[in-house]
Wavefront OBJ file of the C-alpha trace (Angstrom):
o trace
v 6.606 28.970 -4.216
v 8.027 25.448 -4.475
v 5.110 23.728 -6.226
v 6.394 22.650 -9.634
v 5.282 20.674 -12.664
v 6.190 17.038 -13.130
v 8.842 17.925 -15.724
v 10.367 20.540 -13.406
v 10.363 18.103 -10.486
v 12.144 15.467 -12.560
v 14.696 18.036 -13.729
v 15.207 19.187 -10.143
v 15.811 15.648 -8.911
v 18.335 15.030 -11.683
v 20.017 18.312 -10.677
v 20.517 16.973 -7.126
v 17.662 18.833 -5.434
v 15.362 17.313 -2.796
v 11.882 16.704 -4.195
v 8.552 15.394 -2.923
v 5.906 13.337 -4.707
v 3.027 10.994 -3.810
v 3.499 7.252 -3.345
v 1.106 4.422 -2.570
v 1.694 4.857 1.186
v 2.589 8.462 2.118
v 4.271 11.350 0.239
v 8.024 10.906 -0.092
v 11.056 13.117 0.209
v 13.571 12.035 -2.411
v 17.046 12.870 -3.666
v 19.762 11.244 -5.740
v 21.479 8.554 -3.602
v 24.857 10.293 -3.582
v 23.238 13.326 -1.938
v 21.419 11.424 0.809
v 22.867 13.650 3.515
v 20.535 16.429 2.320
v 17.514 14.471 3.522
v 19.107 13.671 6.877
v 19.728 17.389 7.326
v 16.306 18.735 6.410
v 14.475 15.993 8.350
v 16.802 16.312 11.350
v 17.050 12.543 11.066
v 19.364 10.342 13.096
v 22.017 8.563 11.025
v 20.952 5.223 12.512
v 17.708 5.429 10.504
v 18.586 4.501 6.911
v 16.896 5.776 3.774
v 15.095 3.574 1.256
v 16.145 3.243 -2.363
v 13.003 3.619 -4.494
v 12.882 2.884 -8.223
v 10.463 2.249 -11.064
v 11.605 -1.323 -11.682
v 13.543 -4.212 -10.189
v 16.081 -3.809 -12.985
v 16.846 -0.276 -11.762
v 17.602 -1.629 -8.273
v 19.715 -4.669 -9.093
v 23.067 -2.891 -9.333
v 22.647 -1.746 -5.711
v 22.209 -5.284 -4.356
v 24.571 -8.256 -4.113
v 23.748 -11.915 -3.482
v 24.239 -15.519 -4.520
v 22.389 -17.013 -7.522
v 20.058 -18.812 -5.109
v 19.318 -15.599 -3.236
v 18.635 -13.730 -6.459
v 16.102 -16.396 -7.405
v 14.324 -16.084 -4.050
v 14.284 -12.289 -4.213
v 12.988 -12.345 -7.787
v 10.044 -14.503 -6.731
v 9.114 -12.040 -3.991
v 9.459 -9.095 -6.367
v 7.209 -10.742 -8.947
v 4.587 -11.516 -6.311
v 4.497 -8.272 -4.311
v 6.070 -5.414 -6.280
v 5.106 -2.803 -7.203
v 3.610 -2.569 -3.731
v 4.002 -1.432 -0.144
v 6.903 -3.765 0.618
v 10.473 -2.739 1.418
v 13.134 -5.434 1.100
v 16.330 -4.957 3.124
v 19.033 -6.727 1.153
v 22.849 -6.930 1.107
v 24.193 -3.698 -0.377
v 26.642 -3.604 -3.264
v 29.479 -1.112 -3.559
v 27.160 1.084 -5.662
v 25.197 2.175 -2.584
v 26.538 5.445 -1.154
v 27.433 5.034 2.518
v 25.405 8.172 3.249
v 22.180 6.232 2.644
v 22.767 3.979 5.653
v 25.621 5.488 7.708
v 25.241 3.125 10.663
v 25.193 -0.077 8.576
v 26.296 0.420 4.952
v 26.221 -3.348 4.334
v 22.435 -3.360 3.776
v 19.988 -1.326 1.706
v 16.207 -1.136 1.733
v 14.672 -1.202 -1.750
v 11.109 -0.582 -2.896
v 8.964 -0.167 -6.021
v 5.850 1.871 -5.151
v 2.441 0.862 -6.492
v 1.695 4.387 -7.685
v 1.566 5.293 -11.356
v 2.655 8.880 -10.748
v 5.670 7.890 -8.639
v 6.677 5.222 -11.148
v 6.491 7.746 -13.967
v 8.804 10.115 -12.105
v 11.248 7.392 -11.055
v 11.399 6.005 -14.592
v 12.928 9.353 -15.610
v 15.139 10.080 -12.592
v 16.438 6.597 -11.903
v 16.568 5.203 -8.371
v 16.242 7.806 -5.612
v 16.994 7.784 -1.889
v 13.649 8.303 -0.166
v 11.871 8.623 3.155
v 8.489 9.818 4.371
v 7.862 13.568 4.207
v 8.016 14.673 7.836
v 10.388 15.911 10.498
v 12.089 13.072 12.335
v 9.901 11.741 15.141
v 6.716 13.320 13.780
v 3.843 11.717 11.868
v 4.181 11.499 8.081
v 2.595 14.407 6.245
v -0.276 13.384 3.978
v -0.913 16.367 1.703
v 1.023 18.476 -0.781
v 0.127 21.677 1.059
v 1.456 20.251 4.332
v 4.712 19.171 2.707
v 5.122 22.586 1.080
v 4.536 24.359 4.408
v 6.935 22.131 6.373
v 9.688 22.009 3.734
v 9.549 25.291 1.764
v 12.855 24.618 -0.007
v 11.788 21.201 -1.324
v 10.343 20.923 -4.839
v 6.830 19.524 -4.332
v 4.716 18.230 -7.197
v 1.877 20.521 -8.257
v -0.746 17.970 -9.239
v -2.799 20.618 -11.039
v -0.138 21.049 -13.723
v 1.142 17.497 -14.085
v 0.988 15.489 -17.252
v -1.799 12.996 -17.823
v -0.722 9.785 -16.079
v 0.609 6.941 -18.183
v 0.515 3.312 -17.191
v 3.735 2.198 -15.508
v 2.139 -0.697 -13.645
v 0.854 1.130 -10.575
v -2.461 2.614 -9.494
v -3.493 6.230 -10.072
v -2.570 7.133 -6.475
v -4.716 10.293 -6.213
v -2.701 11.940 -8.984
v -5.731 13.318 -10.835
v -7.436 14.903 -7.836
v -7.554 18.707 -8.179
v -7.813 19.383 -4.467
v -4.308 20.083 -3.231
v -5.350 19.300 0.345
v -6.449 15.764 -0.590
v -4.594 13.108 1.358
v -2.178 11.073 -0.729
v -1.607 7.347 -0.457
v -3.081 4.791 1.900
v -1.363 6.115 5.024
v -0.383 2.515 5.858
v 3.425 2.110 5.959
v 5.196 -0.464 3.856
v 6.075 -3.822 5.300
v 9.829 -3.980 5.917
v 11.419 -7.418 5.497
v 15.142 -8.042 5.992
v 16.913 -10.909 4.267
v 18.880 -12.892 6.872
v 20.592 -15.288 4.493
v 18.152 -18.049 5.386
v 14.804 -16.273 5.207
v 12.940 -13.049 5.942
v 12.874 -11.178 9.232
v 9.869 -8.848 9.415
v 11.127 -5.561 10.861
v 7.801 -3.768 10.418
v 4.436 -5.172 9.470
v 2.641 -2.953 7.009
v 0.329 -3.351 4.053
v 1.876 -6.545 2.638
v 1.873 -9.960 4.304
v 5.141 -11.752 3.643
v 5.997 -15.180 4.964
v 9.163 -15.046 7.052
l 1 2 3 4 5 6 7 8 9 10 11 12 13 14 15 16 17 18 19 20 21 22 23 24 25 26 27 28 29 30 31 32 33 34 35 36 37 38 39 40 41 42 43 44 45 46 47 48 49 50 51 52 53 54 55 56 57 58 59 60 61 62 63 64 65 66 67 68 69 70 71 72 73 74 75 76 77 78 79 80 81 82 83 84 85 86 87 88 89 90 91 92 93 94 95 96 97 98 99 100 101 102 103 104 105 106 107 108 109 110 111 112 113 114 115 116 117 118 119 120 121 122 123 124 125 126 127 128 129 130 131 132 133 134 135 136 137 138 139 140 141 142 143 144 145 146 147 148 149 150 151 152 153 154 155 156 157 158 159 160 161 162 163 164 165 166 167 168 169 170 171 172 173 174 175 176 177 178 179 180 181 182 183 184 185 186 187 188 189 190 191 192 193 194 195 196 197 198 199 200 201 202 203 204 205 206 207 208 209 210 211 212 213
C-alpha cells in the first residue's frame, strides 16, 4: 500500500522518493530536482521532454532562474498577475538547475506555482520539486488517486482521508477535503506554457491562462 499521510509524503519527498499529490490541473508526480531521472524512468519519458520545477512561492524559484534586472521586473509582473495559477513560465536556467531536469536543453527551466492549497502546503515544506503529470509517457494524465496508485505502485500517493486540515497558502481547496478517493482531482485543463524569448513571450501551449505574447 503506497497511500500515505501528508506528513509521510513530505518526509518521503525530502528523502528523495517519488511522490504524487493533487494540483490545480492534474495530479503530479514529483521528486527532488537532483533526482529527476527517477521520474523519466518510471514514466518511460523521452529526455527531450523536460520536467517542470514547482514551488510554493516565487521566492523558492528565483535561485533556479537567471536574467537581467529588466527581465526580472517583467517576470515579477507576470507572477503577481497570474500565479499561483495554471501557468508555466519557461525561463533561462541558472546553474542551480540539475541538468537531469531538462537533458536536451539545460539552458531553460519551466517554473510553476499551482493554485491548489494542498499542493502549496506540501511544497512549502519540501521546497521546489521537479514535477510532471501522473501518467505513462504518451498516455492521458491520470485524474484520481486510485488510478495513480494502480499505475505507479512504488510512488507515495497522498491519502486524502488522513491528511491534515488544509491551511491557507494562497490557493484553492483543490478537492483536498473530498472523502471519495475516486474523485477526479484538478480542472483537467493543462497549464499554459509560455517561453521567454528575451523580447517577449512565446506561447508553447495554450491552457487555462491567457497570457499576452
